[in-house]
C-alpha positions as CSV (number, residue, x, y, z in Angstrom):
1,L,-0.6,-1.5,-12.1
2,E,2.2,-3.6,-13.1
3,F,2.7,-7.0,-11.4
4,R,6.2,-8.1,-10.9
5,R,7.9,-10.3,-8.3
6,V,8.8,-8.0,-5.4
7,L,12.1,-8.6,-3.6
8,F,11.5,-7.9,0.1
9,R,14.3,-5.6,1.4
10,S,12.7,-5.6,4.9
11,D,9.2,-6.2,6.2
12,P,6.4,-6.8,3.6
13,L,4.2,-4.1,5.2
14,D,6.9,-1.3,5.4
15,E,7.6,-2.3,1.5
16,S,3.8,-2.1,0.8
17,R,3.7,1.3,2.3
18,R,6.8,2.4,0.4
19,Y,5.1,1.1,-2.8
20,I,1.8,3.1,-2.1
21,E,3.9,6.2,-1.6
22,E,5.9,5.6,-4.9
23,H,2.7,4.8,-7.0
24,Y,-0.1,6.8,-5.4
25,Q,-0.9,8.2,-8.7
26,D,-1.6,5.0,-10.3
27,E,-4.9,3.0,-10.0
28,I,-4.1,0.8,-6.9
29,S,-6.3,-1.5,-4.8
30,L,-6.1,-3.1,-1.5
31,E,-6.3,-6.3,-3.5
32,Q,-3.6,-5.6,-5.9
33,I,-1.2,-4.6,-3.3
34,A,-1.9,-7.7,-1.0
35,A,-1.4,-10.0,-4.0
36,L,1.9,-8.2,-5.0
37,Y,3.0,-8.9,-1.5
38,H,1.4,-12.3,-1.5
39,F,-1.3,-11.8,1.2
40,N,-4.9,-12.4,1.5
41,A,-6.5,-9.0,0.9
42,S,-8.5,-9.4,4.2
43,Y,-5.5,-10.5,6.0
44,F,-3.2,-7.6,4.5
45,S,-6.0,-5.2,5.4
46,T,-6.0,-6.4,8.9
47,L,-2.4,-6.2,9.3
48,F,-2.0,-2.9,7.7
49,K,-4.4,-1.3,10.1
50,Q,-2.8,-3.1,13.3
51,R,0.6,-1.8,12.0
52,F,0.0,1.8,11.0
53,G,-3.0,2.5,12.7
54,I,-5.2,3.6,9.7
55,S,-6.9,1.5,6.7
56,F,-5.1,1.1,3.5
57,S,-7.7,3.2,1.8
58,E,-7.4,6.0,4.4
59,Y,-3.7,5.9,4.0
60,L,-3.8,5.9,0.2
61,S,-6.3,9.0,0.4
62,D,-4.1,10.7,2.9
63,I,-1.1,10.3,0.6
64,R,-2.8,11.5,-2.4
65,M,-4.3,14.7,-0.5
66,E,-0.8,15.4,0.9
67,K,0.9,15.1,-2.6
68,A,-2.0,17.3,-4.1
69,E,-1.5,20.1,-1.4
70,N,2.2,20.2,-2.3
71,L,1.4,20.9,-5.9
């Protein structure tokens, strides 16, 4: 995962979800995404689940399964 400064176009949680959708094939972790968006991993995990109703790992797995089904 390449770390770089991220310019927020909107809400960081929405941006993180978009990032996951674009980089689902990469090895990404909750800790890496949280750091990329300047969050503590535990706090990011809580916010992500509150906002989207699904954990980070479940979301990542769902995206990967959806993309695999489309192939």
